[in-house]
Every structure is written in structure tokens, then in C-alpha cells.
C-alpha positions as CSV (number, residue, x, y, z in Angstrom):
1,X,175.7,-56.2,165.0
2,X,176.7,-54.5,161.7
3,X,179.8,-52.2,161.6
4,X,177.8,-49.1,161.0
5,X,175.6,-49.7,164.1
6,X,178.4,-49.4,166.5
7,X,178.8,-46.0,168.2
8,X,179.0,-43.0,165.9
9,X,180.5,-44.7,162.9
10,X,177.4,-44.2,160.8
11,X,177.9,-40.4,160.5
12,X,180.5,-40.4,157.7
13,X,178.4,-42.9,155.7
14,X,175.3,-40.8,156.3
15,X,177.1,-37.7,155.3
16,X,178.2,-39.1,151.9
17,X,174.8,-40.7,151.1
18,X,172.8,-37.6,152.2
19,X,175.1,-35.2,150.2
20,X,174.8,-37.3,147.1
21,X,171.1,-37.5,147.5
22,X,170.9,-33.7,147.8
23,X,172.5,-33.2,144.4
24,X,170.6,-36.0,142.8
25,X,167.1,-34.9,144.1
26,X,167.7,-31.3,143.2
27,X,168.9,-32.3,139.7
28,X,165.9,-34.6,139.1
29,X,163.5,-31.9,140.2
30,X,165.2,-29.3,138.0
31,X,165.3,-31.6,135.0
32,X,161.6,-32.7,135.4
33,X,160.5,-29.0,135.6
34,X,162.8,-28.2,132.6
35,X,164.8,-25.6,134.5
36,X,168.1,-27.1,133.3
37,X,169.4,-29.1,130.4
38,X,169.2,-32.7,131.5
39,X,172.2,-33.8,129.5
40,X,174.9,-31.3,130.6
41,X,173.7,-29.1,133.5
42,X,175.8,-27.0,135.8
43,X,175.5,-28.5,139.3
44,X,174.9,-25.0,140.8
45,X,172.1,-24.3,138.2
46,X,170.1,-27.2,139.6
47,X,169.7,-25.3,142.9
48,X,168.9,-21.7,141.8
49,X,165.2,-21.7,141.1
50,X,162.3,-22.8,143.3
51,X,161.3,-25.5,144.2
52,X,164.6,-27.3,143.7
53,X,166.3,-24.4,145.5
54,X,164.4,-25.4,148.6
55,X,165.2,-29.1,148.3
56,X,168.9,-28.2,147.7
57,X,169.1,-25.8,150.6
58,X,167.4,-28.0,153.2
59,X,169.3,-31.1,152.2
60,X,172.7,-29.3,152.1
61,X,172.1,-27.7,155.5
62,X,171.5,-31.2,156.9
63,X,174.8,-32.3,155.2
64,X,176.6,-29.4,156.8
65,X,175.3,-30.6,160.2
66,X,176.3,-34.2,159.5
67,X,179.8,-32.9,158.5
68,X,180.0,-30.9,161.7
69,X,179.2,-34.0,163.8
70,X,181.6,-36.2,161.7
71,X,184.4,-33.7,162.2
72,X,183.8,-33.5,166.0
73,X,183.6,-37.3,166.4
74,X,186.9,-37.7,164.4
75,X,188.5,-35.0,166.6
76,X,187.5,-36.9,169.8
77,X,188.7,-40.2,168.3
78,X,192.2,-38.8,167.6
79,X,192.2,-37.1,171.0
80,X,191.5,-40.4,172.7
81,X,194.2,-42.2,170.8
82,X,197.0,-39.7,171.4
83,X,199.1,-39.3,174.5
84,X,199.9,-36.0,176.2
85,X,203.5,-36.0,174.9
86,X,202.5,-35.9,171.2
87,X,202.0,-32.2,171.0
88,X,202.3,-32.0,167.1
89,X,199.4,-34.5,166.7
90,X,197.3,-32.7,169.2
91,X,197.9,-29.4,167.4
92,X,197.2,-30.9,164.0
93,X,194.0,-32.4,165.4
94,X,192.8,-29.0,166.5
95,X,193.7,-27.4,163.2
96,X,191.9,-30.2,161.4
97,X,188.8,-29.7,163.6
98,X,188.9,-25.9,162.9
99,X,189.2,-26.4,159.1
100,X,186.4,-28.9,159.2
101,X,184.1,-26.5,161.1
102,X,185.0,-23.7,158.7
103,X,184.2,-26.0,155.7
104,X,180.8,-26.9,157.3
105,X,180.0,-23.3,157.7
106,X,180.9,-22.7,154.1
107,X,178.7,-25.5,153.0
108,X,175.8,-24.1,155.0
109,X,176.3,-20.7,153.4
110,X,176.4,-22.2,149.9
111,X,173.2,-24.2,150.7
112,X,171.2,-21.2,151.8
113,X,172.4,-18.4,149.5
114,X,172.1,-19.7,145.9
115,X,173.2,-17.4,143.1
116,X,173.5,-18.1,139.4
117,X,177.2,-17.4,138.7
118,X,178.2,-18.9,135.3
119,X,179.7,-16.9,132.4
120,X,183.2,-17.9,131.8
121,X,184.8,-20.0,134.6
122,X,184.0,-18.4,137.9
123,X,182.9,-14.8,137.6
124,X,180.1,-12.5,138.6
125,X,177.1,-12.2,136.3
126,X,175.6,-8.8,135.9
127,X,172.0,-8.1,135.0
128,X,173.0,-5.3,132.5
């Protein structure tokens, strides 16, 4: 049996591969439809117009779910390996789970509310 077929260890690998595929597929779609400059595009510009917006949103939502599952599995692994006397590790594990869940929520928000935001660094773009 391969290492990635044992238990839930395939989730981190699936998260990385799926997230990379989300960026690559939305870029390819945007470049083929000439919505972005194929040489030097902003990553966020590849997911702001349909149909690449839909591909980007769906795939990043799935990445957020895979991240959520990965964080929970890691939380349970650390919980199983620690003893009751190790309060600092238990507390850090819970904090790590909370930060991971918040990160996955942020990823889901980014995936589903695409906005074009490039002027100079990070700033709001007005339509004036």
C-alpha cells in the first residue's frame, strides 16, 4: 500500500495539488480568452471575469474545504499524541486549529467575492 493511501494522509497532498490546479486552470482560461496579459498577469486578475471567475471560485471553495479537513485531521493527530499533563501543547493545538479554520473561511470568502483591486500595491479602485 502506498503512503498516501493510509488513513487521511492524502488530504494535505490533495490540498496542494487542487489549489495549484485552481490557479493554473483559471490562468489558462483567462489567457486563452485574452482577459489577462499571458506574460505577467496579476494572479487576482485571472479570476475576476467570467468564465474563469466561476472556475476559480468553485476550485478555491473546494480548496477551502480540503484545508478545513486537513486542519481538523492534524488537530486530532496532535491531540492523540499528547498527554493530559502537556497543557501548553493542548492550548497551542487548539489555537492552531482556530487559526486554520479562520484561514479556510478567508479562503472561501476570497474565492467567492472576486474584486479587481490593483492600482499601486493594495488599494481600492474607484470607478470615477
